[in-house]
C-alpha positions in Angstrom: 5.1 5.8 14.3 6.8 4.6 11.0 6.5 2.3 8.2 7.4 -1.5 8.7 8.6 -3.3 5.5 8.0 -7.1 5.4 9.1 -9.6 2.7 6.8 -12.3 1.8 8.1 -14.5 -1.1 8.5 -11.8 -3.9 5.9 -9.4 -2.3 7.0 -6.3 -0.6 4.6 -5.4 2.1 4.7 -1.9 3.7 2.6 -1.4 6.7 1.8 2.2 7.5 1.7 2.6 11.3 -0.2 6.0 11.6 -3.8 6.6 12.6 -3.9 10.0 10.7 -2.0 9.9 7.6 -1.7 13.6 6.5 0.2 16.2 4.9 2.2 16.5 8.3 3.9 13.1 7.7 3.6 12.6 3.8 7.1 13.8 3.1 8.5 11.3 5.6 6.7 8.3 4.3 7.3 9.3 0.6 11.1 9.5 1.3 11.1 6.2 3.5 9.3 4.4 0.6 11.7 5.6 -2.0 14.7 4.6 0.0 13.3 1.1 0.6 12.3 0.5 -3.1 14.9 -1.1 -5.4 12.9 -1.0 -8.6 13.0 -4.6 -9.0 9.9 -5.5 -6.9 7.2 -7.7 -8.6 4.5 -6.8 -6.2 4.0 -4.3 -3.5 1.2 -4.2 -1.0 0.6 -0.9 1.2 -1.2 -2.1 4.2 -3.4 0.9 5.4 -5.4 -1.0 8.2 -4.0 1.2 11.0 -5.1 4.3 9.3 -8.3 6.0 10.3 -8.0 9.1 8.4 -5.9 9.9 5.2 -5.5 13.2 3.3 -4.9 13.5 -0.4 -1.5 15.1 0.2 -0.3 11.7 1.9 -2.0 9.6 -0.6 -0.4 11.6 -3.5 2.8 11.3 -1.8 2.5 7.4 -1.7 1.4 7.3 -5.3 4.3 9.5 -6.4 6.9 7.3 -4.7 5.3 4.1 -5.9 5.2 5.4 -9.5 8.8 6.4 -9.4 10.4 3.7 -7.4 8.3 0.6 -8.5 7.9 1.0 -12.3 7.2 -2.7 -13.0 5.4 -3.9 -9.8 1.9 -4.9 -9.2 0.6 -2.3 -6.6 -2.3 -3.0 -4.2 -3.7 -1.1 -1.2 -5.3 -2.9 1.7 -7.8 -1.3 4.1 -10.2 -3.3 6.1 -12.7 -0.7 6.8 -15.0 -0.7 3.8 -17.1 2.1 5.3 -14.2 4.2 6.0 -13.1 7.8 5.0 -10.1 6.0 3.2 -12.4 4.3 0.8 -14.1 7.4 -0.1 -10.8 9.1 -0.8 -10.0 6.0 -3.2 -13.4 6.4 -4.9 -13.5 10.2 -5.1 -9.8 10.4 -6.7 -10.6 7.5 -9.0 -7.5 5.6 -7.5 -9.3 2.2 -7.9 -8.8 2.6 -11.6 -5.2 2.7 -11.1 -4.5 0.4 -8.1 -6.1 -2.6 -6.7 -7.8 -2.0 -3.2 -8.6 -5.1 -0.7 -10.1 -5.6 2.5 -7.4 -8.2 3.6 -3.8 -9.1 3.0 -4.8 -12.5 2.0 -7.1 -11.1 -0.7 -4.3 -8.9 -2.0 -1.7 -11.7 -2.0 -4.2 -14.0 -3.7 -4.9 -11.5 -6.6 -1.2 -11.2 -7.3 -1.4 -14.6 -8.8 2.5 -15.1 -8.9 3.2 -18.9 -9.1 5.5 -18.9 -6.3 3.1 -17.0 -4.0 0.1 -19.5 -4.6 0.1 -20.9 -1.1 1.4 -17.8 0.8 -0.9 -16.5 3.6 -0.2 -14.1 6.2 -1.7 -13.8 9.9 -3.7 -10.6 10.3 
């Protein structure tokens, strides 16, 4: 399916368009993310709302790419299914200690607190 990159002010949003985000597609997404990151991003949001299943290999590939390619950026994940397997993976692997996880894009954008993003909203 692929990954869509959108720019909203100085926030870079990557929408993952996979229902099953597993080891089968992890390398493709990691490479795509690394290619698209400039290293100058101030904030990155990974939109996981279309994902119904994620494995630790895929998540590890995303974390690797983000840590390598976006050294100074504030990084957030969005998942609107609070009772989903994705939340369980984040909690089990203690990823909420390293990344912010939100249920809506607006919440993620609001958290970033960059002055120029004060009034930004995105249609869900």
